[in-house]
C-alpha positions in Angstrom: -31.5 26.0 19.4 -28.7 23.7 18.3 -27.7 26.0 15.4 -27.8 29.0 17.7 -25.4 27.3 20.1 -23.2 26.3 17.3 -23.0 29.9 16.0 -22.4 31.2 19.6 -19.5 28.9 20.2 -18.0 29.4 16.8 -18.0 33.1 17.2 -16.1 32.9 20.4 -13.1 31.0 19.1 -11.3 33.4 16.6 -8.1 34.0 18.5 -5.1 31.9 17.4 -3.8 29.0 19.3 -0.2 29.2 20.4 2.4 27.5 18.2 3.8 25.2 20.9 3.0 23.8 24.3 6.0 25.8 25.7 4.1 29.0 25.0 0.8 27.8 26.6 1.0 29.6 29.9 2.3 32.8 28.2 -0.7 32.6 25.9 -3.1 32.3 28.8 -1.6 35.3 30.6 -1.2 37.6 27.6 -4.6 36.9 25.9 -7.6 37.4 28.2 -10.7 35.2 27.7 -14.0 36.8 26.8 -16.3 37.2 29.9 -19.3 34.9 29.9 -22.3 36.8 31.4 -25.0 35.3 33.6 -27.5 36.1 30.9 -25.6 34.0 28.5 -25.4 31.1 30.9 -29.1 31.2 31.5 -29.8 31.3 27.8 -27.5 28.3 27.2 -28.9 26.2 30.0 -32.5 26.4 28.9 -32.1 23.7 26.3 -30.2 21.3 28.5 -27.4 19.0 27.4 -26.9 18.5 23.7 -24.0 18.3 21.2 -22.6 21.6 22.4 -23.3 21.6 26.1 -22.3 19.2 29.0 -23.4 19.9 32.6 -21.5 18.8 35.7 -22.5 19.1 39.3 -18.9 19.0 40.4 -15.4 18.3 39.2 -14.7 14.5 39.4 -13.3 11.5 37.5 -10.4 13.0 35.6 -10.3 10.2 32.9 -14.0 10.7 32.0 -13.7 14.4 32.0 -10.7 14.3 29.6 -12.6 12.2 27.2 -15.5 14.6 27.3 -13.3 17.6 26.6 -11.8 15.8 23.7 -15.2 14.8 22.3 -16.4 18.5 22.3 -13.1 19.7 20.7 -13.2 16.9 18.0 -16.8 17.6 17.0 -18.1 21.2 16.9 -16.8 22.8 20.0 -18.9 23.7 22.9 -18.9 24.1 26.7 -18.8 22.2 30.0 -20.5 23.9 32.9 -19.5 22.9 36.4 -22.0 23.6 39.3 -25.3 22.9 37.5 -27.3 19.7 37.9 -29.4 17.7 35.4 -32.5 19.6 36.4 -30.7 22.8 35.4 -30.5 24.1 39.0 -27.4 26.1 39.8 -25.7 24.6 42.8 -22.3 26.1 42.4 -18.9 24.6 43.1 -16.6 24.9 46.0 -13.2 26.6 45.2 -13.8 27.3 41.6 -10.3 28.7 41.3 -9.0 25.2 42.1 -11.3 23.7 39.5 -10.0 26.1 36.9 -6.4 25.1 37.6 -7.3 21.4 37.4 -9.1 21.9 34.1 -6.0 23.8 32.6 -3.8 20.9 33.8 -6.0 18.4 31.9 -6.2 20.4 28.7 -2.4 20.9 28.5 -1.1 17.7 30.1 -3.5 14.9 29.4 -4.7 15.8 25.8 -2.6 15.5 22.6 -2.3 18.0 21.0 -3.2 20.3 23.9 -6.6 22.0 24.0 -6.5 25.7 24.6 -9.8 26.6 26.3 -11.6 29.6 27.6 -12.4 29.2 31.3 -14.6 31.6 33.2 -15.9 31.8 36.7 -19.5 33.2 36.8 -21.0 34.4 40.1 -24.8 34.6 40.8 -26.6 36.9 43.3 -27.1 33.9 45.6 -23.4 33.8 46.1 -23.0 30.5 44.2 -20.3 30.4 41.5 -20.0 28.1 38.5 -17.1 27.3 36.2 -17.6 27.4 32.4 -15.0 25.7 30.1 -15.4 26.5 26.4 -13.4 24.8 23.6 -13.1 25.3 19.9 -11.9 22.9 17.1 -8.8 24.7 15.8 -6.3 21.9 16.5 -8.4 18.8 16.1 -8.2 15.8 16.1 -7.3 15.5 19.8 -6.7 12.2 21.6 -5.9 10.9 25.1 -2.4 9.9 26.2 -3.3 6.3 25.4 -4.4 7.3 21.9 -8.2 7.2 22.2 -10.2 9.6 20.0 -13.7 10.7 21.0 -16.5 12.4 19.3 -19.8 13.9 20.7 -23.1 12.6 19.5 -26.1 14.4 21.1 -25.4 14.6 24.8 -23.1 11.6 24.9 -19.5 10.9 23.8 -18.2 7.9 21.9 -15.0 6.7 20.3 -14.5 7.7 16.8 -14.5 5.1 14.0 -11.5 4.9 11.7 -13.5 6.4 8.9 -14.5 9.4 11.0 -10.9 9.8 12.3 -9.5 9.7 8.8 -12.0 12.4 7.7 -11.0 14.5 10.7 -7.4 14.4 9.7 -8.1 15.2 6.1 -10.2 18.2 7.1 -7.3 19.9 8.9 -5.1 22.5 7.3 -2.6 21.5 4.6 0.4 21.5 6.9 -1.1 18.6 8.9 -2.1 16.3 6.0 1.2 14.5 6.6 -0.4 13.2 9.8 -3.3 11.5 8.1 -3.3 7.8 9.3 -3.2 5.2 6.6 -5.4 2.6 8.0 -4.5 0.0 5.4 -0.9 0.2 6.5 0.9 -1.6 9.3 4.2 -1.3 11.0 5.4 -4.3 9.0 5.2 -1.9 6.0 8.0 0.2 7.5 11.6 -0.4 6.3 13.2 -1.0 9.6 16.7 -0.7 8.3 16.1 2.8 6.9 14.3 3.9 10.2 17.1 2.4 12.4 19.7 4.1 10.4 18.0 7.5 10.9 17.3 6.9 14.6 20.9 5.9 15.4 22.2 8.9 13.5 20.2 11.5 15.4 20.5 9.7 18.7 23.8 7.8 18.9 23.5 7.2 22.6 20.3 5.0 22.0 20.8 1.4 23.1 17.2 0.2 22.8 15.8 -2.9 21.1 15.1 -3.0 17.4 12.0 -5.1 18.0 8.4 -4.1 17.2 8.1 -2.2 20.4 11.1 -0.2 19.5 9.4 0.9 16.3 6.3 1.9 18.1 7.0 3.1 21.6 10.3 4.7 21.0 10.3 5.9 17.5 7.2 6.0 15.3 4.8 7.3 17.9 7.3 9.7 19.5 8.1 11.2 16.1 4.4 11.6 15.3 4.7 9.1 12.4 2.2 6.5 13.8 -1.0 6.4 15.9 -2.5 3.7 18.0 -6.0 2.7 17.0 -8.1 -0.3 18.1 -4.9 -1.8 19.6 -2.9 -1.5 16.4 -0.2 0.9 15.4 -1.1 2.7 12.2 1.6 4.6 10.2 0.7 8.1 9.0 1.1 9.3 5.4 4.3 11.1 6.5 5.7 8.0 8.1 5.1 5.9 5.1 6.6 8.5 2.7 9.8 8.7 4.8 10.3 5.2 5.8 7.8 2.9 4.0 8.9 -0.2 2.1 8.9 0.7 -1.6 6.3 -1.9 -2.8 3.8 -0.8 0.0 4.3 2.9 -0.7 3.6 2.4 -4.4 0.5 0.4 -3.5 -1.0 2.7 -0.9 0.3 6.1 -2.2 0.0 6.4 -6.0 0.8 10.0 -5.6 4.2 9.2 -4.3 5.7 9.5 -7.7 7.3 12.0 -10.1 7.4 12.0 -13.9 10.9 12.8 -15.3 11.3 14.0 -18.9 14.2 15.0 -21.0 13.3 17.2 -24.0 15.7 17.8 -26.9 15.0 21.5 -27.0 14.1 24.4 -24.9 10.5 23.8 -24.2 7.9 21.1 -23.8 7.0 21.2 -27.5 10.4 19.6 -28.3 10.7 15.9 -29.0 11.1 13.7 -25.9 14.6 12.0 -25.5 13.6 10.0 -22.4 10.7 9.8 -20.0 10.7 7.9 -16.7 7.9 7.5 -14.1 9.5 7.1 -10.7 7.6 5.9 -7.6 8.4 4.9 -4.0 9.4 6.6 -0.7 11.0 10.0 -0.5 14.5 8.7 -0.4 13.9 6.6 -3.6 12.2 9.7 -5.3 15.1 12.0 -4.4 17.9 9.7 -5.5 16.1 8.6 -8.7 15.4 12.3 -9.7 19.0 13.4 -9.0 20.4 10.5 -11.0 18.1 11.4 -13.9 19.4 15.0 -13.9 23.0 13.8 -13.8 22.5 11.8 -17.0 22.0 14.9 -19.0 23.7 17.7 -17.0 26.8 18.4 -14.9 26.5 19.8 -11.3 29.1 22.2 -9.9 29.9 23.7 -6.5 30.7 27.0 -8.3 30.6 28.5 -11.8 33.3 26.7 -13.8 36.1 28.5 -15.5 36.9 28.0 -19.2 40.1 26.1 -18.3 38.0 23.7 -16.1 35.5 23.1 -18.9 38.4 22.4 -21.3 39.9 19.9 -18.9 36.5 18.1 -18.6 36.3 17.8 -22.4 33.3 20.2 -22.6 35.0 22.6 -25.0 37.6 22.5 -27.7 40.9 24.4 -28.1 39.4 26.2 -31.1 36.4 27.2 -29.2 38.7 28.4 -26.4 40.5 30.7 -28.8 37.2 32.2 -29.8 36.4 32.8 -26.1 39.8 34.4 -25.5 39.1 36.8 -28.2 35.7 37.7 -26.9 35.4 41.0 -25.3 32.2 40.6 -23.3 30.3 38.1 -21.1 27.7 37.5 -23.8 30.3 36.0 -26.1 31.5 33.7 -23.3 28.1 32.5 -22.6 27.4 31.8 -26.3 30.5 29.7 -26.3 29.5 27.4 -23.4 27.0 25.3 -25.4 26.2 21.6 -25.3 25.7 19.7 -22.0 23.9 21.9 -19.5 25.7 22.9 -16.2 23.9 23.8 -12.9 24.9 24.8 -9.5 24.8 21.6 -7.4 23.3 23.0 -4.2 20.6 24.8 -6.2 19.5 21.6 -8.0 19.5 19.5 -4.8 17.6 22.2 -2.8 15.0 22.5 -5.5 14.4 18.7 -5.6 14.1 18.5 -1.9 11.7 21.4 -1.7 9.6 20.0 -4.5 9.3 16.6 -2.7 8.8 17.9 0.8 6.3 20.7 0.1 4.0 19.2 -2.5 0.4 18.7 -1.8 0.3 15.0 -0.9 -3.5 15.1 -0.7 -3.6 15.6 -4.6 -3.9 12.0 -6.0 -5.0 13.2 -9.5 -2.1 15.5 -10.3 1.4 14.3 -11.1 4.7 15.9 -9.9 7.0 16.5 -12.8 10.6 17.4 -13.6 11.3 18.7 -17.2 14.9 18.9 -18.3 15.5 21.1 -21.4 18.6 22.0 -23.3 19.1 25.2 -21.2 16.9 24.8 -18.1 15.4 22.5 -15.5 11.7 22.9 -14.5 9.9 21.6 -11.5 6.1 21.3 -11.5 4.4 20.3 -8.2 0.8 19.7 -7.1 0.2 22.5 -4.5 -2.3 24.6 -2.7 -2.2 28.4 -2.8 -0.5 30.0 0.3 -2.1 32.9 2.1 0.7 35.4 1.1 1.8 36.3 -2.4 4.2 33.6 -3.9 6.9 36.3 -4.3 7.1 36.3 -0.4 8.9 32.9 -0.7 11.8 34.8 -2.4 12.2 36.9 0.7 12.5 34.0 3.1 9.0 34.0 4.3 8.2 30.4 5.6 4.9 29.0 4.3 5.8 25.4 4.0 3.4 22.5 3.9 4.3 19.2 5.7 6.7 20.7 8.3 7.2 17.5 10.3 8.0 15.5 7.1 10.4 18.2 5.9 12.2 18.3 9.3 13.1 14.6 9.0 13.6 14.5 5.3 16.1 17.4 5.4 18.0 16.1 8.5 21.5 15.0 7.4 21.0 11.6 9.0 18.2 10.7 6.7 20.8 10.4 3.9 20.4 13.4 1.6 23.2 15.9 0.7 23.1 18.8 3.1 21.7 22.1 1.6 19.9 24.9 3.3 18.2 28.2 2.3 15.0 27.4 0.4 13.8 29.6 -2.4 16.0 32.6 -1.5 19.2 30.4 -1.8 18.0 28.9 -5.1 17.5 32.4 -6.6 20.9 33.7 -5.2 23.0 30.7 -6.3 21.3 30.0 -9.6 21.5 33.6 -10.7 25.2 33.8 -9.7 26.0 30.6 -11.6 24.1 31.1 -14.8 24.0 34.9 -14.8 20.2 34.5 -15.3 17.6 34.4 -12.5 15.1 31.5 -12.3 11.5 32.0 -13.5 8.8 31.9 -10.8 7.7 30.6 -8.6 4.2 30.7 -10.1 1.0 29.0 -9.1 -1.7 28.0 -11.7 -4.2 25.2 -12.0 -3.3 23.8 -8.6 0.4 23.6 -9.6 3.6 25.3 -8.4 6.2 25.9 -11.0 9.9 26.9 -10.8 12.4 27.0 -13.8 16.2 27.1 -13.2 18.4 28.1 -16.0 21.7 26.4 -16.6 25.1 27.3 -18.1 25.1 25.8 -21.6 
C-alpha cells in the first residue's frame, strides 16, 4: 500500500514550480490542479495515516501544521486531508474555501523556500466537504522561518539530523549544490573584512553593527549563505567559497583549487615551464589565476597595432619592415610571434565563468588552466547540461551555482567588470586573434574551452 501511495503522489507532481515567489499566485491561477475524486480519497483513506498521509479533523495550530507540511515535502511528498478523523470517518470541515486560503498562506509565507501545493475541495453525497492538500518534493529541503527542518517517519514528523539534512541538500539539482551546509564550518571561519567590504559596497546606507549578529541576521542568512541548525549558524558551501578564510577553505574544501601550467609549446605534450597548485576562496583563485596568465602573456583592451607592439618592445624595426612589405593578413600574423597576446575582457570572463560554474560537488577532479605558446585552455569539472553545449554560444543560460555567481560577479566583490559569458568570449576572442575559440566541449565529466592568442 505504501509503494502504491508513493507512486500515486509521485505521478501527480510533474508540473514545474514557478521560478520565484513573486509569480506564485499567477502560477496558481494559470495552472489548474488535478481534481481528486471521491473514489481516490476513499482508496487513500483505507490504510490510515502513514509516511504519505496525514489526517486532520479540522484546521488548527498553524505552527504544528507548518511543520507537518514541511515534513511531507522533505520526505517523499504526500497529502494532508482535513475533515477526516482518526477512525477514518468523514466529518467534513466548515468553510473549506477559508481553509484553502489559510493553507496557501502557510505554504507561501511560513515555509522557506515556498511549497507549491495542489489543494482540492471534495464534496460527498452527505453534503460534507473535505480539503485535500498534496505536496511534492521538487524544491526540498524546506524549513520554517526559524530554520527548523522536518522529515516524516511513518505517521509522525521529527526534526532532521545534520547528516540527513546534508544528504537532502546534496540530492538537489546541481544549481543548488552551492547551498549545501558545511557542518564542520562556523561563522568564525568567515573573513569578516571581505564580507564587510562587499556588504558596504552594495548597501552603502547600511549602518548596522559588525558584530556576530551582523554576520548572521543581516548578511549571511539573508544572502542564503548560512543556515541555522541546532542553535548554531552554519555557512553554506557558497558562503565559504565567497567569504571563507583561506586556511579553512583549504581544509574544508579541497576542490577549491586550480592547477596552473605553462607549457613551452602548443599542446600538453610539450615540456612544462612552470606549474602551480593554487587553493583558497574564489577571490584568491581568481587573482592568482590572472596573475599567472600575466607572467606569460599580455592582455589588451583591443587588438594592438604594429606601432603599439614596437613601442612595447614586442617587435624589432627589422621585423616591422617585413610586415610593411607584407600584402596580406597572414604575413602580419606570422610576424607577431613570441609572447602571446589576448583580449583582456575575454580572459577575465573565461576565468570568472570557469570558477563560478564548475561542479563544486566533484572532489576528485581538478580544475586546470593550461597556457601554451599560442593559446589558453580552461578545463573544468562539470555536469552535462540538458541542452546541447553549442546553445551556450547563443546566449542560452544554463549556469550552475546562480547565487554564487551573482555575488562573485558583482563589482563590489572586487573583480574587474566583464559581462557576456560564452557569446562575448567568442565574439571578442575571434575579433582579437582572427581565430575563433575551440569548444566548449564536454567529455569525461569535464568542460573545455580553448582561446587562441595573437602571437
